[in-house]
N, C-alpha and C positions, 0 to 999 in steps of 0.2 A: 524383741525379737519377733521379724514377722513373720506372719503364718502361712505366705507366699509360698510357692514351694516349684514355680516356675512352670508348674504343669498347665495345660489346658488350653485352647483358643485362645483367639488376641482378644476377643473381647472379657472372656473371664477373665485372663492376664489384668487387664486394664482394671478392669472393675475391682479387683483383689489387691492390685498392687501397693505393696509397702505399707499394706494395714498390720497394726501391731495383734498379738492374741487378744482374743477378745475378753474384757473384763465384766461383769454381771455386773449392771445399771450403768456404767459407763458407755460414751457412744464411741459409735463404729470406728470415726474419724476424730481422734483427740482435737481438741478444739487448739488454736496459736496458743503457742507460749511466748508472753510475752517479759524478756527478763537481759538485764545487761548483766546483772550478776547472781549468782549462785551460793547457797547457804554451803561455806568451805571451813567447815572448822577442822583445827589439826594439819594433819600433813595433806598434800594436792592426792585427789583419789577420786575416781570415778569418771566419768564421759565429759561432765558439764562443771566449766568451772566459772567461763566468763563469756560473754554474749558475741564476741568479735569471732571465738574460736568454734563454738560447737552448740548449737539451739535443738531440741529436743522434735522440734517440727521442722528442721532441716532432715534431721535422722530420717524422719518416716518420708519424705519427699524424698532423698537419695536412694533409701532402697527402692522406692517405685520408678525410680529412672532408673537404676543399673537392673533390676527384674525388666524392662522393658528394651534397653539396650543389650542383652546378654542372659535372655531368660533359660532358668534353668542351671545356670554356670557360676561356681564359685570362686570367689578373691575378685571379684569386679569391684571396683570401688568407684561409686559417684561423689559428686560435689556441686553443689549448687551456688549459682554466682548471682551478683545484682543483677548484671543482662547479660546479654550473648556477647557483646565487646569486651566485656570483665573477664569470661570465662576462654575467650580466644587469647585475650591478653595474657592470661594466666600461663599457658602453653608454652606461648611465643617466649615471651620473657623469664620464664623460668628453668627454660631449657638451653635458650643461646646465649652465647657471651661473643664477645670481641672476637673476631678473628674467624668466626665459623660462618657458614654458608646457610643460608634458608631458601627453597624454593617454592615460592607463592604461585598461583593463579592470575594472568591479567586480565580477565574477564569476569574475576568474584564479587564478592560483595563490595559495596560503594567505599567503606570504611578501609579496606585494604589498602589503599594507595598513601591513607593519613599513617598507616601502620608502617608499611616499608619505610618511609620517608624516617620515623623514631628507630625502626633498627637501623639503617644507614645510620644517622646522629651515635648510634653508639659502635660502630665501627663494624658492622655486621654486613657481609655480601648478601644482599638479594638477587636471586635468577626469577624469573617469571617467565611462563609460556601458557600457551590455552591450555583448555580444559579438555577439548573435543581433539581426537585425534590422540588420545596418551601423551600429547604434545612433551609435557612434563620430563618424561623420560630421560630427555636430550638434554636435562640440565642437571642432574643429580651427583654427578660424577663429585668429588667430593663433598657434600653437602653434609651437613649434623641435621636436618631436619626438613622432610617435603609436608606441606602443606594441599590437603586435597580438598575442592569444593564441588561435589558430584550429585545431584545436579548445580550447574552454577547459577548464581543469581544476576542477571537477570535471563540469560541468555538461552540458559536451560539446556547447556552440553553436558554429557557424561562423558565419563571414563571409565575405565577398566580398573577400580581397586584395586582388586586381587595382585593385578599383573604390578601396576606400580608398586605397591607393599613389596611385592617381592625382589625386584630390583633395586628399591632403594635399600631394602634390611642386607641384601645382597653387599650392598657400598658402604652398611653400616649406618644408616640415617635411620632414624625415628619419622612414623608417618602419623599425621594426625588430618583427619576427615571431618569437616565440616558438615552436618548431619541436617540442618535447620529444614532443609526444603523436603527431605524425605520422609523425614521421623523416624523413631526406631522401629514402627511398623511396616516402613517400605522400604528400609535396606538398614544394616547393622555392620558396622564398620569392622565392628571386634572381630566378628565370624569372619569378615574378611582378610584376616591379619591385622588392620590398622594397631597402633597404639593409644591413640586416642580416638573418642568419638566426642566433638564438640556439638552443641547447638545454641543458639537462641530461643528457649522457652516460650521466651514473647509471643511467638507466633503458634504454629500448628497444636504442637503438643497442649499449651493452654487454652488456644483458640477463643479468648472472648477479647481479645483486643483490650484486655482492662489492666495489664501488669506489664513490668519488665523483669523478665530473667532472665539465665543462662544455665547452662553444667559442661561438666566434663566429665566423663567414663574413662578409666581404663582400669588393666589390672597388672601392671608393674608397680609395684607399693612405693621403691625408692623414686618413679618420676611421680604417681600421685602424692606422695610425702612433699616433692617440690613445688607442685602444684596449690595444693593445702597451703606451704609457707609463703608461697606468693599471695594469696587470696588474706590471710591473715596479716601481712606485711601492708598492703594498699587496702585492707579494708572493703574489699569489693564484693561484700556479702548482702544477703536477702533482709527483708524485712521479715517478720516469722506470719502475718496476713498476708505478704504476697504467697511465701513456702505455702500456705493452707490452702490461698486459694489455688495454687497449681494443681497441687495433690488432689484435691478436689474436683479438678477439671479433668485430670487424668483417665477419669471414672468410664468418661462419657468418649474418650479418645479415638475409641475404633469406631463407635458410630460415625462423629463427626469426620473421620480422616474418608471411610467410606464413602458418606454422600457427596462430601466435596472432592473427593477424585473424579466419583463418576459426573457427577456436576461439571468439573473440568476438563473430562474426556468429551462430554457432551458439546461444551462453548468451541472445542477446538475443532470437531466435527463440521459442528455447522458453519462455524467460519473457513475451515477448509474448503467446504461445500460450496459459500456461497460464490457470487460473479466478478468480485473483485480477486486478485492477487495481494495476501496479507503476509506473506513469511510466515506462516503460522509455526510455533514449535510448543510441542509439549511432549515430554519421553515416551509418554503411553500413547501414543497418535500411532499407528501403522504406517510406516513411510515415512517418518521423522528420523534425521539422521542419527539422533542418538537414540532410538528405540530399539537396535540390537542388541548392543549392548545392557543399555534398561531391562528387557525384558530376561537377561539372563539373572541379572544380579539383583535387581530391585523386587520385593512383592508385592510395590502399590507406588504409583507414579506421583503422586501429592496433588497439590490445588492449583499449582500457578500454569497459569498458560502466557504465551508471549504472541504479538504480533506485530505487523509495522503498518500502520495509516500514510499515505501518500504524505504530507506535510503535517507541521505543527497544529494549525489552526482545524486541520479537519479533527485531528484526534483531541483536541479541545471540545468542538463540537461535539463528536461522538461523546466524550466523558459527560457532558450539559446535557446531553438528552438521555440518558441512564436513567429508569425511575429506582431500581430495587440495588441498587449497586452506588455504595460510600464512595465518592474520590478520596481518596485516603493514601499515604503510605503503609509501610509494611505489608503482611498478609498471613493465610493462614484462621483468619477467623469464621465465625458462623455467618456473618455477613457478609457479602461479598464486597470487593472493593478493588478498584482500581484505580491506574495513575497513568499519567504519562513520563515516563521514567524520566526523560531527557532533561525535564526541569530542574531537576540537581544539580547537573553538566559534570556528574562526576563517572560517567558508564560512557562506553562507546557502542553508542548506540543513536538509530535516527531520530531525528525532532520525532516524526511520528511514531514512535512507540510504545507502546503498552504494554504494562504488566498489569495481567485480571487475577486475580485470586477468588477462585469459588468457594462460595459460602457454603449452606446447608440449607437453601431455598430450595422450593419445588423445580425437580432439573428442566420441565416445559414453561414453566415461569420464566425462568432464569434466563433459557436461551431466548425466549421471545424476547425477552426486555435486550437483550444485545442484539437481535436481527433488527429491531426497531429503531434502537438507535444510532446502528447501522446503515439504515436506509435513512431515516430521519439526517443524518449529520452530510450524507452526500451531494445534498441537495446546497 
């Protein structure tokens, strides 16, 4: 049983999330449990039988995630997975059948086109629409499931989640929200009416760029039982060490999110105010197309900034000139990263488009590094 009640501020909640009741002479956060099987004499009883189904280390992490995504709310369940894609797949493939229709964003995570192809191979109709302007509203009639990604990755468009949820529910559709970019400290999809909140915990939730993990959170027992069954069938389970590292990392989530968001805003402002026109996007930047909706819907705007340099060569020179920023894919780590997103070929972005993930460096140092690289690459 967890000692957390959901009370207190975000930092307090993150530090205490998922911790068990204290036991004398035992660690505050018990170590990882490595077990493929558990002692099971006689009839099956108790929560732990086989390592593909449950693990005590997962249990504590799942409680922590549920407390962050829906603080103080009873009846919310979280399930952890081996990766964000495993979590995404569990919702889509456990809820959809041949003949169903699903609505996906056409500007979302790079792997979604692969998901679309697999869904269509199973006889599921896939409709796509942009995130911005709530364009998915026009594709909802007859849909079984609406998949929202807000803010979108990498374009950082935002939609009105509550509006889309209400419209989808009125048509009998379920709604899942990819909450990876926002984190549960920046946005709570279940509070906005969504049926599922899904995320890659590889990114900012764990924040150190050293593990793969995903999760699904929901409050409907039947829907979550189907997700759990899918996890069991495909074996998309996290290792106990990864789960334990994730739980340990959550204690610093509020500290990291706060610094990274401040850094992201400072970088976005610096890029906006420079002499070049860079098509800077950041949901927390006043004047950004996403800002009006994001300001109503989100309590934090994330760590990712996007902008476009004129050419591929210029973007590559810019990335090479950075000294405090690693050129790497993914985002959300304590060390800033950036990449020319078009190198993967799966996103509809210009060749010079850069996705920048602000880390926890000193703000002045990070901004100076970005501006120096911009100046150096211009020659």
